[in-house]
C-alpha positions in Angstrom: 21.5 4.7 2.7 18.1 6.9 3.8 16.0 6.0 6.3 12.6 6.9 5.4 9.7 7.2 7.3 6.0 8.2 6.2 2.1 8.0 7.2 -0.6 8.1 5.6 -4.2 7.9 6.9 -7.4 8.6 4.6 -10.6 8.2 5.8 -13.1 6.2 3.0 -16.5 6.3 2.2 -17.0 2.5 1.7 -17.0 0.1 5.0 -13.8 -1.0 6.5 -14.0 -4.8 5.3 -14.4 -3.8 1.8 -11.4 -1.4 1.7 -9.1 -4.2 3.5 -10.1 -6.6 0.8 -9.0 -4.2 -1.7 -5.9 -3.6 0.0 -5.0 -7.3 0.2 -5.7 -7.8 -3.2 -2.1 -7.4 -4.2 -2.7 -8.1 -8.2 -5.7 -5.6 -7.9 -3.1 -2.0 -6.8 -2.4 -2.1 -10.5 -5.8 -0.7 -10.9 -5.4 2.2 -8.4 -1.7 2.3 -8.3 -0.5 4.9 -11.2 1.9 3.2 -13.6 2.5 0.2 -11.1 2.0 -3.6 -12.0 2.1 -6.6 -10.0 3.6 -9.9 -9.7 2.6 -12.8 -7.2 5.9 -14.8 -7.4 4.4 -18.0 -4.6 1.7 -17.7 -2.3 -2.2 -16.9 -2.1 -2.7 -13.2 -0.8 -2.2 -14.6 2.8 1.1 -14.9 4.9 4.2 -15.7 3.3 2.8 -14.5 -0.1 5.8 -13.1 -2.6 5.0 -10.8 -4.7 7.0 -7.6 -6.6 5.2 -4.3 -7.5 6.5 -2.5 -10.2 6.2 1.1 -10.4 7.8 3.5 -13.5 8.1 2.9 -16.8 11.0 1.2 -18.9 14.6 1.9 -17.3 13.1 4.1 -14.6 10.6 1.3 -13.2 11.5 0.3 -9.8 10.8 -3.1 -8.6 9.9 -3.3 -4.8 10.1 -6.9 -4.0 7.7 -7.7 -0.5 6.8 -10.7 1.5 3.6 -10.5 3.6 4.5 -11.2 7.3 1.3 -11.0 9.0 -1.9 -10.5 8.4 -5.4 -10.2 9.8 -8.9 -10.3 8.3 -10.8 -9.7 11.6 -8.6 -6.8 13.2 -8.2 -5.5 9.4 -4.2 -5.5 9.7 -1.3 -6.4 7.6 2.3 -6.2 7.7 4.2 -6.5 4.8 8.2 -6.8 4.0 10.2 -5.1 1.8 13.1 -7.9 0.8 14.7 -5.7 -1.5 17.4 -5.5 -3.2 16.6 -2.0 -3.8 14.0 -1.1 -1.0 13.8 -2.9 2.6 11.8 -2.1 5.4 8.0 -2.2 6.6 4.4 -1.4 6.2 1.9 -1.7 7.6 -1.6 -1.3 6.6 -4.8 -0.9 9.2 -8.1 -0.6 8.3 -10.4 0.9 11.1 -14.1 1.3 10.8 -15.9 5.0 11.4 -19.3 3.4 11.4 -21.0 0.6 9.4 -20.7 2.6 5.8 -17.4 4.4 6.6 -13.5 3.6 7.4 -10.3 5.3 7.2 -6.6 3.4 6.2 -3.3 4.4 8.1 -0.9 3.4 5.8 2.8 3.8 7.1 6.2 2.5 5.3 9.6 2.5 7.0 11.9 1.8 4.5 15.3 2.1 3.9 17.0 3.4 0.3 20.3 2.5 -0.1 21.5 5.2 -3.1 19.4 8.4 -1.6 21.1 10.7 1.4 19.8 10.8 4.0 19.6 14.8 3.8 16.5 13.6 0.9 14.8 11.5 3.1 12.3 14.0 4.4 11.5 15.4 0.6 11.3 11.9 -0.6 8.8 10.7 2.4 6.9 13.7 1.7 6.7 12.6 -2.1 5.6 9.5 -1.0 3.2 9.9 1.3 1.1 12.4 -1.0 1.7 10.0 -3.6 -0.1 7.4 -1.5 -2.9 9.6 -0.5 -3.5 10.3 -3.8 -3.4 6.9 -4.6 -6.0 5.8 -1.7 -8.2 8.4 -2.9 -8.3 6.4 -6.8 -8.7 3.2 -4.7 -11.8 4.7 -3.3 -13.3 6.2 -6.7 -12.6 2.3 -7.8 -14.8 1.0 -5.4 -17.5 3.5 -5.9 -17.3 2.6 -9.8 -17.7 -1.2 -9.0 -20.7 -0.8 -6.7 -19.0 -0.9 -3.4 -20.9 0.5 -1.1 -21.2 3.9 0.1 -21.8 6.3 3.4 -25.1 7.6 2.8 
């Protein structure tokens, strides 16, 4: 079993609250995370919500079952716990205002992958970091296309 940890920090030309609300729209992740669909199994999106994000195609799809552990809209911070059966661990998402019209997303994942040897943890973490950075750029483009406020 490998312990994979990665961090992504991405500046966004959108107000922090706009970005945070997009991040905690769990089904909305399917709009900006490639080859991913999200099904909410229980809850209203807040604390206690259980959802499955399935990424991939056909038999290569990986279901990632998660539960929202904490959600602070005013502090723009959310903790999600991966509850298996394949991936377990924690995800911490924080959005910080840089000014009134721009923000920074900090995405930290600390997960355990049962079938992955530990020597592959670092390259898998690097690949995941690149994938999530790319997804956050897609989120920013999506917010721009939807008319979300941009920095000037």
